[in-house]
BALOBA-1460 file (C-alpha; in Angstrom, 3 decimals):
// residues 64
<rec num="1" residu="x" x="72.023" y="105.798" z="115.215"/>
<rec num="2" residu="x" x="75.216" y="108.223" z="116.191"/>
<rec num="3" residu="x" x="77.106" y="107.717" z="119.182"/>
<rec num="4" residu="x" x="76.197" y="110.587" z="121.889"/>
<rec num="5" residu="x" x="78.648" y="111.342" z="124.360"/>
<rec num="6" residu="x" x="77.086" y="112.085" z="128.007"/>
<rec num="7" residu="x" x="77.752" y="115.397" z="129.368"/>
<rec num="8" residu="x" x="80.459" y="115.698" z="131.773"/>
<rec num="9" residu="x" x="79.716" y="116.273" z="135.405"/>
<rec num="10" residu="x" x="80.981" y="119.529" z="136.918"/>
<rec num="11" residu="x" x="81.781" y="119.150" z="140.568"/>
<rec num="12" residu="x" x="80.840" y="122.109" z="142.530"/>
<rec num="13" residu="x" x="83.453" y="121.719" z="145.322"/>
<rec num="14" residu="x" x="87.084" y="122.677" z="143.987"/>
<rec num="15" residu="x" x="88.200" y="119.613" z="146.132"/>
<rec num="16" residu="x" x="86.052" y="117.160" z="144.226"/>
<rec num="17" residu="x" x="87.446" y="118.739" z="140.918"/>
<rec num="18" residu="x" x="91.089" y="118.273" z="142.084"/>
<rec num="19" residu="x" x="90.115" y="114.628" z="142.997"/>
<rec num="20" residu="x" x="88.769" y="114.056" z="139.480"/>
<rec num="21" residu="x" x="91.831" y="115.667" z="137.897"/>
<rec num="22" residu="x" x="94.184" y="113.570" z="140.118"/>
<rec num="23" residu="x" x="92.475" y="110.256" z="139.083"/>
<rec num="24" residu="x" x="92.571" y="111.209" z="135.371"/>
<rec num="25" residu="x" x="95.876" y="112.658" z="135.061"/>
<rec num="26" residu="x" x="97.493" y="111.664" z="138.347"/>
<rec num="27" residu="x" x="100.175" y="109.508" z="136.801"/>
<rec num="28" residu="x" x="102.056" y="109.147" z="133.660"/>
<rec num="29" residu="x" x="101.441" y="106.063" z="131.463"/>
<rec num="30" residu="x" x="104.063" y="103.538" z="131.513"/>
<rec num="31" residu="x" x="107.464" y="104.170" z="130.048"/>
<rec num="32" residu="x" x="108.099" y="102.407" z="126.437"/>
<rec num="33" residu="x" x="111.848" y="101.584" z="125.791"/>
<rec num="34" residu="x" x="113.064" y="102.894" z="122.321"/>
<rec num="35" residu="x" x="113.534" y="99.303" z="121.532"/>
<rec num="36" residu="x" x="110.212" y="98.300" z="121.955"/>
<rec num="37" residu="x" x="108.930" y="101.182" z="119.609"/>
<rec num="38" residu="x" x="110.642" y="99.425" z="116.262"/>
<rec num="39" residu="x" x="109.749" y="96.345" z="114.589"/>
<rec num="40" residu="x" x="112.002" y="95.221" z="111.898"/>
<rec num="41" residu="x" x="110.682" y="92.618" z="109.442"/>
<rec num="42" residu="x" x="111.634" y="92.045" z="105.546"/>
<rec num="43" residu="x" x="109.497" y="93.984" z="103.169"/>
<rec num="44" residu="x" x="109.146" y="90.658" z="101.088"/>
<rec num="45" residu="x" x="109.674" y="87.198" z="101.355"/>
<rec num="46" residu="x" x="113.417" y="86.371" z="100.531"/>
<rec num="47" residu="x" x="113.382" y="84.358" z="97.296"/>
<rec num="48" residu="x" x="116.643" y="82.255" z="97.238"/>
<rec num="49" residu="x" x="116.402" y="81.510" z="93.319"/>
<rec num="50" residu="x" x="116.421" y="85.349" z="92.646"/>
<rec num="51" residu="x" x="118.502" y="86.753" z="95.531"/>
<rec num="52" residu="x" x="121.580" y="84.563" z="94.725"/>
<rec num="53" residu="x" x="124.631" y="86.829" z="94.054"/>
<rec num="54" residu="x" x="127.466" y="85.445" z="92.214"/>
<rec num="55" residu="x" x="130.440" y="87.974" z="92.396"/>
<rec num="56" residu="x" x="131.972" y="86.254" z="89.362"/>
<rec num="57" residu="x" x="129.043" y="86.430" z="87.250"/>
<rec num="58" residu="x" x="130.373" y="89.556" z="85.547"/>
<rec num="59" residu="x" x="133.558" y="87.488" z="84.495"/>
<rec num="60" residu="x" x="131.318" y="84.774" z="82.710"/>
<rec num="61" residu="x" x="129.247" y="87.399" z="80.974"/>
<rec num="62" residu="x" x="131.822" y="89.853" z="79.615"/>
<rec num="63" residu="x" x="135.112" y="88.289" z="79.735"/>
<rec num="64" residu="x" x="134.462" y="84.790" z="78.605"/>
């Protein structure tokens, strides 16, 4: 069975329409800080056996 949206009630009085509009759109949502919009985390789990860097390794491989 599909979901059916009930028909909207249209108020006859312009004051009622203004009140409904104000209830729905009367205030903006709370502000979100830019710092809260960004999530940083590593793409993969660091592997100490693979990610070790020896700056002198090229000396051992090519000059030794």
